[in-house]
N, C-alpha and C positions, 0 to 999 in steps of 0.2 A: 414575545416570540420567541421562539425557539434559531439559536444560531446555524447557520450554515458554514458550507467549507470556505465559503466566499472570507466570513468572519475569523478565518484563524488568523492568531496572529505572527509576526517575528520573533523566535525566539533563539536566535542565534546569539550563542554565547551562555544562554542559560542551558542550570542544571537541574531534572525534577525529579525528585522524589514520587514513584509511580507504588501505591501501595493496594491495588486491587489485589483478590486472591489470584492464583495464578495461571490457572485457566480463563481468566475474566482479565487479562491485563495486556494482550496482545495489541487490540485496539487501538486503546488509549497509545500506548507505547508509538505505536505506527503513526499518530495524529502528531504526537512529539517529534517526531525524528521528522515529518513532514514540514514542519513549522520551526525546525533548524534546530531545537534544543535536543540536548545530549540527556537519554529517561534512566534513572537508575529505578532499579524493580525489587522492592523487599514486601512482599505482601504482608497483612497487618492484620488478615483473617484468614484462617483455615475452613473450608466447608469440608465438613465430615459425614456422609451418608450415613443412614440408618441401616444397618447390616441387624441380623438375626442373633447376633452376641447382645444385642442393647435390648436395657428392658422394654422400651417402646414399639418393639419391632410386632409383636401379636395384634397390638391395639392399632397401629398405622395397616396392617397388612389387611383386618377385618374391615377398615374405613374404608379402603381401596376398593376393598371387593364389593362396598355395598355402596358405591357413588348414587345409585339410582335412588336411595333413603334421603337426600339430602335435595332440598329445593332451589339453594345458592351455593355456590363453591366461589372462593374470592383466594386467588394467589398473587403472594405477597411479592414474590421476585422473580426473577428468570432462576436464580439458581431453582426453587421451589416450580416452578415450571418444567422445566427438563427434567428434573427427578418425578414429578408426578407423571409424565407421559412417560418414564419407563414404566412407572406403575400399572398406568393405563393398560400400556402393551400387552402386559399379562394375561391383565381379566376382563378387557373389555375390547374384544374384535370390530364391537359396533358400540358406538358410545350410546348410552340411554338417552331417553329422549324427553325434554320437561325441566332440564338442569339449565337454570340462570346461574351462566360465568361471568365472574369480573376479575381484574389485573389490576393490580397497582403500579400503574407506569404503562406507557408506551410500548417501550422493548419486552415488557412481561408479556402484554397483550399479544403482541408481535409474535412472541415464542408460541402462542396459542392457537390464536389465527391461523397460522403458518399450518397445523395436524388439524383445519376442518372444527377448533374448536371455535365458537363468535364469542371471544370473551370482550366484554366492555370496559373503558377504563374511564378515569375523569381526566378533561382536558386543562382543568386547572390546576394540577400537579402531583408530584409523585411520591403522596403520604398516605396517612389514613385520612385525615384530616380531609384530603381532598375528594378521597375515595368513599367520605361518607356525607358528601354534598350531593351525590346521585338521589336523584328523585325517587328511582325505585327502589332504594335502601331505609326509606322510610318508613313507608308502611308494609312491614314484616312483622307482624306479631304475629307468636303459632309458627314461624315459619325456621326451618332446620338449615343451618348454615355450618358447611365446613372451610375450613381456613385453614390452605396449604402455606406454611411456613416453617422456618427452622425452628429448634426449642430456641425459648427464652426469647427476648426482645420486647417490642414496646404492648403495650395490651390496650392502648386506646381503642381500635377495632373493635377487638370481640367485647370488649366495654359496654360501648354506644351500642353496638347492635342488640346487646342483650337490655340493654335499658329501651331499646324499641320495642321488645316484644320479643324476640328470636330467640331461640336453641341455641346455643353454639357451640361448635367445639373446633379446638386445633388436631389436627393433622401434623404433627413434627417428621417431616421430610428429612431433615440433616439437623447436624451440630454446629455451630462456629466457636472454633478453638482460640486462642491466643497461640500462633505460633512461636518456637523457641528456637533461638538463634544463636552460634557460637558469637562470645565477644569477642574475635578477631572481626566476623563478620559484621557485627554491628558496628563498631570503630571504623573498618573502613569503607561501609556503604552508609550511614549516614555522619559521621563525623569527618570524614576527609575525604569525600567527593564534591567538595565545597558547592555545596547545594543552594539552590537559589528560590528554589518553590517546594512544597509538597500540595499530593492530591489525595485529598481523603474523603469518601462518599459516605460514610455512617459513624455515627456515635460510637458505636463498639470498636472498629475500626482505629477511630482514633484513641479511645482508651486503651486499646491493644497497643496502639503505635509508642504510645507514651511508656509503657509497659516495658517493649522492647528497647525502647532507645536506652534508657536508665542501665541494660546490660542483669547481668544475670545474678551479682550480686550487690545490683543498683549501686554501680562503684562509679558511673557515669553520670558526668549534671548536665541536664537537659535546657538549661537555660537560653543556651545559645540556639535553639532554634528557636524559640519564642520571636526572635527576629527573622525569620524566613518568612515568603509568602506562602501563608496557608491556605485553601482554596476548597471550599464546601457546599454541598448543595443546599442547604436549609439553613434559616436562621436561627431553629432549635439547635444545632451542631454549632454554628457559629458561637452562640449562647455559650455552650459549653467548653468551646476551646478557649474563647474569654476566662473562664471560674478556671482553666488549665495557664493561663500564663502567658497565651499566642498574644501580638498585639496587631499582626497584619493580617488579615482576614477577609477574605473577599467571598461571598458570596453567591454560585454560580447558579444558572436559570432551571437547572436540575443536575441527577447524578448520571445521567449519562457519559459517555467517552467527549462528544464534541462540544455539550455546555461547560466541561469541567475545565477542558483544553482552552476554549475561546476565552475564559474568565481569567483565564493567567496576563491575558495582553493589558486588562486594567487591573490586574493585582502587580505587575511588575513595575508600572507607570503611577503609582500612585504610594506613598511615603507612609499614610497606615488607612486601611481597609476596612476599620471596625462599621 
């Protein structure tokens, strides 16, 4: 059962590090303030839309101009949804018929649905594994599928759909990059803010955060961070965090802002959260 605002914890006296990209952090920061926490923002991911200067631009443009050639389109993330809609506005005054749209996560589906694209999502989770349980994605032999995403990332979805007999392509709409910060900012934000908790919503963001926290010359020891409460949206990312040395880990019910903030309640009340 997904949390509601009635489940928000009392976080007075807490200082929480928000690592969402700059354009996606406002709601999470607002929810933390509503709980009485101080939010410190340091993005662990930089979202860079594909431009004409990028090598993959011509392929992406061709894919978006020929959406009607695909039977199924799967949108991986809210970023992918927003950027795909920008492309669609350029080439499709009216959406072609016959495409089955899917989205990973309710938020991604909602973005598409608001633009009259009837995207389905799984109610059993926010990842590729949950998406793959949908009955309509089992009998897909010979169907042409386009996955809207950022370059890189997990390949589970495409590999499984291919194994089921589909012809699968990626449309890489953006790149995810590790931000670079001045060492003074890193020290003041991460080490001098008396942090109590860290919110991380993806495995790549976790890896980037650990890299950033070490400083440009890897002169900072991040060992002290391992004792902070770390909230992640899946057991897969929790396992990654354990391997990196984190010991106070809480798995939220999902990557959405409400689930992540609500999970701080039990994270802050527990000695260890593995």
